[in-house]
C-alpha positions as CSV (number, residue, x, y, z in Angstrom):
1,X,-16.2,5.1,-24.5
2,X,-17.7,1.8,-23.2
3,X,-20.9,1.9,-21.3
4,X,-20.3,1.4,-17.6
5,X,-22.0,-1.7,-16.1
6,X,-22.1,-0.3,-12.6
7,X,-22.0,3.5,-13.3
8,X,-25.5,4.8,-12.8
9,X,-27.0,4.7,-9.3
10,X,-29.6,2.1,-10.2
11,X,-26.9,-0.2,-11.6
12,X,-24.8,0.2,-8.5
13,X,-27.8,-0.5,-6.4
14,X,-28.5,-3.7,-8.3
15,X,-24.8,-4.7,-7.9
16,X,-25.1,-4.2,-4.1
17,X,-28.2,-6.3,-4.0
18,X,-26.6,-9.1,-5.9
19,X,-23.6,-9.1,-3.6
20,X,-25.8,-9.1,-0.6
21,X,-27.8,-12.0,-2.0
22,X,-24.6,-14.2,-1.9
23,X,-24.9,-14.9,1.8
24,X,-21.4,-15.1,3.3
25,X,-21.7,-15.5,7.1
26,X,-18.3,-16.0,8.6
27,X,-17.3,-19.7,8.9
28,X,-20.1,-20.9,6.6
29,X,-20.0,-22.4,3.1
30,X,-21.3,-19.1,1.7
31,X,-18.0,-17.4,2.8
32,X,-16.0,-20.0,0.8
33,X,-18.0,-19.5,-2.4
34,X,-18.1,-15.7,-2.3
35,X,-14.6,-15.0,-3.6
36,X,-14.9,-17.0,-6.8
37,X,-18.2,-15.3,-7.5
38,X,-16.6,-11.9,-7.1
39,X,-13.9,-13.0,-9.6
40,X,-16.6,-14.1,-12.1
41,X,-18.3,-10.8,-11.7
42,X,-15.1,-8.8,-12.3
43,X,-14.5,-10.9,-15.4
44,X,-17.5,-9.1,-17.0
45,X,-15.2,-6.1,-17.3
46,X,-13.3,-5.8,-20.6
47,X,-10.0,-4.9,-18.8
48,X,-9.9,-8.3,-16.9
49,X,-10.9,-10.2,-20.1
50,X,-7.7,-8.7,-21.5
51,X,-5.7,-9.1,-18.3
52,X,-7.0,-12.3,-16.7
53,X,-3.9,-12.8,-14.6
54,X,-4.6,-9.6,-12.8
55,X,-7.5,-11.4,-11.0
56,X,-6.2,-13.6,-8.2
57,X,-7.5,-15.7,-5.3
58,X,-5.3,-16.2,-2.2
59,X,-5.7,-18.9,0.3
60,X,-7.1,-17.7,3.7
61,X,-7.6,-21.0,5.3
62,X,-10.7,-23.3,5.8
63,X,-11.5,-23.1,2.1
64,X,-11.8,-19.4,2.1
65,X,-10.0,-16.9,-0.2
66,X,-9.1,-13.3,-0.4
67,X,-9.4,-11.6,-3.8
68,X,-7.0,-9.1,-5.5
69,X,-7.9,-7.4,-8.7
70,X,-5.2,-5.1,-10.2
71,X,-5.9,-2.3,-12.6
72,X,-2.4,-1.4,-13.9
73,X,-1.9,1.7,-16.0
74,X,1.1,1.3,-18.3
75,X,2.7,4.5,-17.2
76,X,1.8,4.6,-13.5
77,X,3.7,3.5,-10.5
78,X,1.6,5.1,-7.7
79,X,-1.1,2.8,-6.5
80,X,-4.2,2.9,-4.3
81,X,-5.2,-0.3,-2.5
82,X,-9.0,-0.5,-2.1
83,X,-9.8,-2.7,1.0
84,X,-13.1,-4.3,2.0
85,X,-14.4,-7.5,3.6
86,X,-17.2,-9.6,2.4
87,X,-18.1,-11.8,5.4
88,X,-21.1,-10.9,7.5
89,X,-22.5,-11.9,10.9
90,X,-25.4,-14.3,11.4
91,X,-29.1,-13.5,10.7
92,X,-31.1,-15.3,13.5
93,X,-32.3,-12.0,14.9
94,X,-34.4,-11.4,11.9
95,X,-36.8,-14.1,13.1
96,X,-39.6,-14.9,10.6
97,X,-38.0,-12.4,8.2
98,X,-34.7,-14.3,8.2
99,X,-35.2,-15.7,4.6
100,X,-35.3,-12.1,3.3
101,X,-32.3,-10.9,5.2
102,X,-30.1,-11.2,2.1
103,X,-32.7,-9.6,-0.3
104,X,-32.7,-5.8,0.5
105,X,-35.4,-4.7,-1.8
106,X,-37.8,-7.5,-0.7
107,X,-37.0,-7.1,3.0
108,X,-37.4,-3.3,2.9
109,X,-40.8,-3.7,1.2
110,X,-41.9,-6.4,3.6
111,X,-41.0,-4.2,6.6
112,X,-43.3,-1.5,5.1
113,X,-46.2,-3.8,5.8
114,X,-45.7,-3.6,9.5
115,X,-43.5,-0.7,10.3
116,X,-44.6,-0.6,13.9
117,X,-42.7,-3.8,14.5
118,X,-39.5,-1.8,14.3
119,X,-37.9,0.4,16.9
120,X,-39.0,4.0,16.5
121,X,-35.7,5.3,14.9
122,X,-35.7,2.5,12.4
123,X,-39.4,2.9,11.6
124,X,-38.9,6.6,10.9
125,X,-36.0,5.9,8.6
126,X,-38.0,3.2,6.8
127,X,-40.9,5.5,6.2
128,X,-38.6,8.1,4.6
129,X,-37.9,5.7,1.8
130,X,-34.2,6.7,2.1
131,X,-32.9,3.5,3.6
132,X,-32.3,0.0,2.3
133,X,-32.4,-2.8,4.9
134,X,-30.6,-6.1,5.0
135,X,-27.6,-8.0,6.3
136,X,-24.4,-6.7,4.7
137,X,-26.0,-3.6,3.1
138,X,-24.0,-1.4,5.5
139,X,-21.3,-3.7,6.9
140,X,-19.9,-3.8,4.4
141,X,-20.8,-5.0,0.9
142,X,-21.6,-1.5,-0.1
143,X,-17.9,-0.7,0.3
144,X,-17.1,-3.6,-2.0
145,X,-19.6,-2.4,-4.6
146,X,-18.2,1.1,-4.5
147,X,-14.7,-0.3,-5.1
148,X,-15.9,-2.5,-8.0
149,X,-17.4,0.6,-9.5
150,X,-14.2,2.6,-9.1
151,X,-12.2,-0.3,-10.7
152,X,-14.5,-0.4,-13.7
153,X,-14.4,3.4,-14.2
154,X,-10.7,3.6,-13.9
155,X,-10.1,0.8,-16.4
156,X,-12.6,2.2,-18.9
157,X,-11.4,5.8,-18.6
158,X,-7.7,4.7,-18.2
159,X,-7.0,6.7,-15.1
160,X,-3.2,7.3,-14.8
161,X,-3.0,5.5,-11.4
162,X,-3.0,1.9,-10.4
163,X,-5.8,0.3,-8.2
164,X,-5.6,-2.9,-6.3
165,X,-9.1,-4.1,-5.2
166,X,-8.6,-6.3,-2.1
167,X,-11.6,-8.0,-0.6
168,X,-11.3,-10.5,2.1
169,X,-13.2,-13.0,4.3
170,X,-13.2,-13.4,8.1
171,X,-13.0,-9.8,9.2
172,X,-15.8,-10.4,11.7
173,X,-13.9,-13.0,13.6
174,X,-10.1,-13.3,13.2
175,X,-9.2,-11.3,10.1
176,X,-7.6,-14.4,8.6
177,X,-8.4,-12.9,5.1
178,X,-6.5,-9.7,5.6
179,X,-3.6,-11.3,7.4
180,X,-3.3,-13.6,4.3
181,X,-3.7,-10.6,1.9
182,X,-0.9,-8.6,3.5
183,X,1.8,-11.0,2.2
184,X,0.2,-11.0,-1.3
185,X,0.2,-7.2,-1.4
186,X,3.9,-7.2,-0.7
187,X,4.3,-9.7,-3.5
188,X,2.2,-7.7,-6.0
189,X,4.2,-4.6,-5.1
190,X,7.4,-6.3,-6.0
191,X,6.1,-8.1,-9.1
192,X,4.5,-5.1,-10.8
193,X,6.9,-2.4,-9.4
194,X,4.0,-0.6,-7.5
195,X,4.3,2.2,-4.9
196,X,1.5,2.1,-2.5
197,X,0.3,5.7,-2.1
198,X,-2.9,5.1,-0.1
199,X,-4.7,2.3,1.6
200,X,-8.4,3.1,1.3
201,X,-11.0,1.2,3.2
202,X,-14.8,1.9,2.8
203,X,-16.2,0.6,6.0
204,X,-19.4,2.4,6.8
205,X,-19.7,5.5,8.9
206,X,-20.4,4.3,12.5
207,X,-22.3,6.4,15.1
208,X,-20.4,7.5,18.2
209,X,-23.4,7.0,20.4
210,X,-27.0,5.6,20.1
211,X,-28.5,8.9,19.0
212,X,-25.7,10.0,16.7
213,X,-26.6,10.6,13.1
214,X,-23.5,12.5,12.0
215,X,-21.2,11.1,9.2
216,X,-17.5,10.5,9.6
217,X,-14.3,9.7,7.8
218,X,-11.5,8.0,9.6
219,X,-7.7,8.6,9.4
220,X,-6.8,5.6,11.5
221,X,-8.3,2.6,13.3
222,X,-8.4,1.5,16.9
223,X,-6.4,-1.5,18.0
224,X,-7.6,-4.5,20.1
225,X,-5.8,-7.1,22.1
226,X,-7.1,-9.8,24.4
227,X,-5.2,-10.5,27.6
228,X,-6.4,-13.7,29.2
229,X,-5.7,-15.8,32.3
230,X,-5.9,-19.3,33.6
231,X,-6.5,-19.5,37.3
232,X,-5.3,-22.8,39.0
233,X,-6.3,-23.3,42.6
234,X,-6.6,-26.5,44.7
235,X,-9.4,-28.9,44.5
236,X,-11.3,-30.1,47.6
237,X,-14.7,-31.4,48.7
238,X,-17.2,-28.7,49.5
239,X,-17.5,-30.3,53.0
240,X,-13.8,-29.4,53.6
241,X,-13.6,-25.9,51.9
242,X,-10.4,-24.8,53.7
243,X,-8.4,-27.7,52.2
244,X,-8.6,-26.1,48.8
245,X,-9.0,-22.8,46.9
246,X,-11.5,-22.3,44.1
247,X,-10.3,-20.9,40.8
248,X,-13.4,-18.7,40.9
249,X,-12.1,-17.0,44.1
250,X,-8.8,-16.3,42.4
251,X,-10.5,-15.0,39.2
252,X,-12.7,-12.6,41.1
253,X,-9.7,-10.6,42.2
254,X,-8.3,-10.1,38.7
255,X,-11.6,-9.5,37.0
256,X,-12.6,-6.7,39.5
257,X,-9.3,-5.0,38.8
258,X,-9.5,-5.4,35.0
259,X,-13.0,-4.2,34.5
260,X,-13.1,-0.5,33.7
261,X,-9.4,-0.1,34.7
262,X,-8.3,3.4,33.7
263,X,-4.7,2.3,33.5
264,X,-5.5,0.9,30.1
265,X,-7.1,4.0,28.8
266,X,-5.2,5.8,26.0
267,X,-5.8,9.3,24.7
268,X,-4.7,10.7,21.3
269,X,-5.9,13.5,19.1
270,X,-8.6,14.2,21.7
271,X,-10.0,10.7,21.5
272,X,-9.9,8.0,24.2
273,X,-10.0,4.2,24.1
274,X,-13.0,2.5,25.7
275,X,-12.2,1.0,29.1
276,X,-11.4,-2.7,29.3
277,X,-14.1,-5.3,30.2
278,X,-14.2,-9.0,30.6
279,X,-15.5,-10.9,27.5
280,X,-15.6,-14.4,29.1
281,X,-15.2,-15.9,32.6
282,X,-15.9,-19.5,33.3
283,X,-14.6,-22.5,35.4
284,X,-13.5,-25.6,33.5
285,X,-15.6,-28.2,35.3
286,X,-17.4,-30.2,32.6
287,X,-20.2,-31.3,34.9
288,X,-21.7,-30.8,38.3
289,X,-20.1,-32.4,41.3
290,X,-19.3,-31.6,45.0
291,X,-15.7,-31.2,44.0
292,X,-14.8,-27.5,44.0
293,X,-13.9,-25.8,40.7
294,X,-10.1,-25.4,40.8
295,X,-9.4,-24.3,37.2
296,X,-11.0,-21.2,35.6
297,X,-10.3,-18.9,32.7
298,X,-11.0,-15.3,31.7
299,X,-10.7,-13.1,28.6
300,X,-10.4,-9.3,28.8
301,X,-10.9,-6.9,26.0
302,X,-8.3,-4.0,25.8
303,X,-8.4,-1.3,23.1
304,X,-5.2,0.4,21.9
305,X,-4.0,3.6,20.3
306,X,-0.2,3.6,20.7
307,X,0.7,0.8,23.1
308,X,2.4,-2.4,21.8
309,X,1.7,-5.9,22.9
310,X,4.7,-5.8,25.1
311,X,3.5,-2.7,26.9
312,X,0.1,-4.3,27.4
313,X,1.6,-7.5,28.8
314,X,3.7,-5.5,31.3
315,X,0.7,-3.6,32.4
316,X,-1.5,-6.7,32.6
317,X,1.2,-8.4,34.7
318,X,1.3,-5.4,37.0
319,X,-2.5,-5.5,37.5
320,X,-2.5,-9.3,38.0
321,X,0.3,-9.0,40.5
322,X,-1.5,-6.3,42.5
323,X,-4.7,-8.5,42.4
324,X,-2.9,-11.6,43.7
325,X,-1.2,-9.5,46.4
326,X,-4.6,-8.4,47.6
327,X,-5.9,-11.9,47.4
328,X,-2.9,-13.3,49.3
329,X,-3.4,-10.7,52.1
330,X,-7.1,-11.5,52.4
331,X,-6.5,-15.2,52.2
332,X,-3.9,-15.1,55.0
333,X,-6.4,-13.4,57.2
334,X,-9.0,-16.0,56.5
335,X,-6.5,-18.8,57.3
336,X,-5.6,-17.1,60.6
337,X,-9.2,-16.8,61.4
338,X,-10.0,-20.4,60.7
339,X,-6.7,-21.6,62.2
340,X,-5.5,-23.5,59.1
341,X,-2.2,-23.4,57.2
342,X,-3.8,-22.8,53.8
343,X,-2.8,-24.1,50.4
344,X,-0.1,-21.5,49.6
345,X,0.5,-18.1,48.0
346,X,-1.0,-17.4,44.6
347,X,1.7,-16.5,42.1
348,X,1.6,-14.8,38.7
349,X,3.3,-16.5,35.7
350,X,3.5,-15.5,32.1
351,X,2.7,-18.2,29.6
352,X,6.2,-18.1,28.3
353,X,7.5,-18.9,31.9
354,X,5.1,-21.8,32.2
355,X,6.2,-23.1,28.8
356,X,9.9,-22.9,29.7
357,X,9.2,-24.7,33.0
358,X,7.2,-27.4,31.3
359,X,9.8,-28.0,28.6
360,X,12.4,-28.5,31.3
361,X,10.3,-30.8,33.4
362,X,8.4,-32.8,30.7
363,X,10.6,-32.4,27.6
364,X,9.7,-30.6,24.3
365,X,8.1,-33.7,22.8
366,X,5.6,-34.2,25.6
367,X,4.9,-30.4,25.7
368,X,4.1,-30.6,22.0
369,X,1.8,-33.6,22.5
370,X,-0.1,-31.7,25.2
371,X,-0.4,-28.7,22.9
372,X,-1.7,-30.9,20.0
373,X,-4.3,-32.4,22.3
374,X,-6.0,-29.0,22.3
375,X,-5.1,-27.9,18.8
376,X,-6.9,-30.9,17.2
377,X,-10.2,-30.1,18.8
378,X,-12.1,-28.8,15.8
379,X,-15.1,-27.6,17.8
380,X,-12.9,-25.2,19.8
381,X,-12.0,-21.8,18.5
382,X,-8.6,-20.2,18.8
383,X,-9.4,-18.6,22.1
384,X,-10.6,-21.9,23.7
385,X,-7.5,-23.7,22.3
386,X,-5.2,-21.1,23.8
387,X,-6.7,-21.5,27.2
388,X,-6.8,-25.3,27.0
389,X,-3.1,-25.5,26.1
390,X,-2.3,-23.6,29.3
391,X,-4.7,-25.9,31.2
392,X,-3.0,-29.0,29.8
393,X,0.4,-27.7,30.8
394,X,-0.7,-26.7,34.3
395,X,-2.3,-30.0,35.0
396,X,1.2,-31.5,34.5
397,X,2.9,-28.8,36.5
398,X,0.6,-28.6,39.5
399,X,3.5,-27.9,41.9
400,X,3.3,-24.3,40.5
401,X,-0.2,-23.9,41.9
402,X,-2.0,-21.9,43.2
403,X,-1.2,-19.6,40.3
404,X,-2.6,-17.2,37.7
405,X,-1.1,-17.8,34.3
406,X,-1.4,-14.7,32.1
407,X,-1.4,-14.9,28.3
408,X,-2.8,-13.5,25.1
409,X,-5.6,-15.0,23.1
410,X,-6.4,-14.1,19.4
411,X,-7.3,-11.9,17.7
412,X,-4.8,-9.0,17.9
413,X,-5.5,-5.8,15.9
414,X,-2.7,-3.2,16.1
415,X,-3.8,0.4,16.0
416,X,-2.9,2.5,13.0
417,X,-3.1,6.3,12.7
418,X,-1.9,8.5,9.9
419,X,-3.8,11.7,10.7
420,X,-0.6,13.8,10.4
421,X,0.4,12.6,7.0
422,X,0.2,15.5,4.5
423,X,-1.7,13.4,2.0
424,X,-4.4,12.6,4.6
425,X,-4.6,16.2,5.8
426,X,-5.4,17.2,2.2
427,X,-7.7,14.3,1.5
428,X,-9.8,15.0,4.6
429,X,-10.2,18.7,3.5
430,X,-11.2,17.4,0.0
431,X,-13.8,15.0,1.4
432,X,-15.3,17.6,3.6
433,X,-15.6,20.0,0.6
434,X,-17.0,17.3,-1.6
435,X,-19.6,16.5,1.0
436,X,-20.6,20.1,1.2
437,X,-21.5,20.0,-2.5
438,X,-24.3,17.6,-1.4
439,X,-25.3,19.9,1.4
440,X,-23.8,17.3,3.7
441,X,-21.3,17.6,6.6
442,X,-18.6,15.1,7.4
443,X,-16.4,15.1,10.5
444,X,-13.0,13.5,10.9
445,X,-12.4,10.8,13.5
446,X,-8.8,9.8,14.1
447,X,-9.5,6.2,15.1
448,X,-12.2,4.1,13.5
449,X,-14.1,2.6,16.4
450,X,-15.5,-0.5,14.8
451,X,-12.2,-2.6,14.4
452,X,-11.1,-3.0,10.7
453,X,-8.6,-4.6,8.5
454,X,-6.5,-1.4,8.2
455,X,-4.9,-2.6,11.4
456,X,-2.7,-4.9,9.3
457,X,-1.0,-2.1,7.4
458,X,1.6,0.5,8.0
459,X,2.8,-1.3,11.2
460,X,5.4,0.5,13.3
461,X,7.2,-1.0,16.2
462,X,10.9,-0.1,16.5
463,X,11.2,-2.0,19.8
464,X,9.8,-5.3,18.6
465,X,6.9,-5.0,21.0
466,X,5.0,-7.6,19.1
467,X,7.4,-10.4,20.4
468,X,5.5,-10.4,23.7
469,X,2.4,-11.4,21.7
470,X,4.2,-14.2,19.9
471,X,5.8,-15.5,23.1
472,X,2.6,-15.5,25.2
473,X,0.0,-16.7,22.6
474,X,-0.3,-20.5,23.0
475,X,-1.7,-21.0,19.4
476,X,1.0,-18.8,17.8
477,X,2.5,-20.5,14.7
478,X,0.0,-23.4,14.8
479,X,-3.5,-21.9,14.4
480,X,-2.8,-18.1,14.4
481,X,-0.1,-15.8,13.2
482,X,0.3,-12.2,12.2
483,X,2.7,-11.2,9.3
484,X,4.3,-8.3,11.3
485,X,7.4,-8.0,9.0
486,X,5.2,-7.9,5.9
487,X,2.9,-5.4,7.6
488,X,5.9,-3.1,8.3
489,X,6.7,-3.2,4.6
490,X,3.3,-1.9,3.6
491,X,4.1,1.7,4.4
492,X,1.5,4.3,3.4
493,X,-1.2,6.4,4.8
494,X,-4.6,4.9,5.7
495,X,-8.1,6.4,5.3
496,X,-11.6,5.1,5.7
497,X,-14.3,6.7,3.6
498,X,-17.5,4.8,3.4
499,X,-21.3,5.2,3.1
500,X,-23.6,6.2,5.9
501,X,-25.7,3.5,7.6
502,X,-27.1,2.4,10.9
503,X,-27.3,-0.5,13.3
504,X,-24.5,-2.8,12.0
505,X,-25.0,-6.4,13.3
506,X,-28.6,-5.7,14.2
507,X,-31.8,-6.8,12.4
508,X,-32.4,-3.1,11.6
509,X,-29.1,-2.8,9.7
510,X,-29.7,-0.3,7.0
511,X,-27.9,1.8,4.4
512,X,-28.7,5.4,3.4
513,X,-29.4,5.2,-0.3
514,X,-28.4,8.8,-1.2
515,X,-25.1,8.4,0.6
516,X,-24.4,5.1,-0.9
517,X,-25.5,5.5,-4.5
518,X,-25.3,9.2,-5.2
519,X,-22.8,10.9,-2.9
520,X,-20.1,8.3,-2.1
521,X,-19.4,7.4,-5.7
522,X,-18.6,11.1,-6.5
523,X,-16.6,11.6,-3.3
524,X,-14.4,8.5,-3.9
525,X,-13.8,9.3,-7.5
526,X,-12.9,12.9,-6.5
527,X,-10.5,11.5,-4.0
528,X,-8.7,9.1,-6.4
529,X,-8.5,11.7,-9.1
530,X,-6.8,14.1,-6.7
531,X,-4.0,11.6,-6.3
532,X,-2.7,11.8,-9.9
């Protein structure tokens, strides 16, 4: 039997440190060069030297690529898809230690010189010698390293099951990598006659609260959607305030009703979604003047378990309508008090209604030109472009004002849960038993609370609830899309089993070395071998 390159704990640790050293912050050059480096690394395996066509890159936009690596056993049909992401968040918070953020061994040793500089919990962990610090150690290059180890071992030992390693960019922003990979997974299934038995992610175990040190496995992942609004009032001079209506005044009514609104809370399997909050609120004045701000925008974060985009849009419209009713009542009283007529009643419009109105008034060609004005702004992200498209249309349709235009802004992560699947029920029992062999305890959580790429698998929506997202997302089809139909074809249970770590996206991000290099390799191998 061939010697394993990444089998022993020390070799796996070296592989992780090499992967971490390839910095791959989302939307940087490092993210574009990472995928080819992974391919080169996998080419060190004899199996891929003999089957080079089983290693593939897939365009994910902006020069980035997703990677698929297929180990195909000649007699096997059943297949496990191993999912990870390789992009990371920025490293500015490391301060003077930023040059070491991608070198876990060196960073951990350097932190030992002044442990008191760390928060107490991180200092205690550092001094145990059981943690490896660094950007991407926990979230989530260790998951990729574990999958590469599994791929090597399966190919050398000729496990009678197929594996498709799938590692993607852009999970931390828009999941462009996974959305591109979905279509390729459908193609691979058809090309090689695969049956997808399990979609296995290895995102790390996330704490449930700041003092939580328990370890978890996840049989689903929480969803996320972003209702947004453009508020269009009436401009005036500050010296004549009653001749106008500020967009900030309009926005305040909706934001107060969206923040922590329990109508959006969902409960399933004894777990609940966090309450919604605003992620951004700003007026669109580009500079100071004594003209009042008459256009403003807001983004709201909503988490999902079962609801579709259509259900969220209906609920959002209900809340927006109630907010504007309250505003109109208050505003009428103010107008009566000040003995003025006022600028009108604030109405609520969906983006699709505004778009239809604009097409009728301006013509499709002019509407497309107004959309492109926003879409070509390279320094704007998809959220800003979405809001600016609505703004461009409303400027040309001011007769609709005062108004609140409601819409969706990217990204959208559907929720997925397969806790009741018989395979998952048995897998969870097996993982708990396997953890006990290391005198460890693992609990099951039904929805991963960190947002992950499993959202784009096993999609179920009998009522086409996703169409509300398509119809009310201004950048849909131009800068952003979701392959809902392909997602629905990738039927199969989902599970997340990953190493224990702490403080993802913080300068104290760290990985538990025993969990990563000793326990998790055995647990994942045990899981895969139970499937054949």
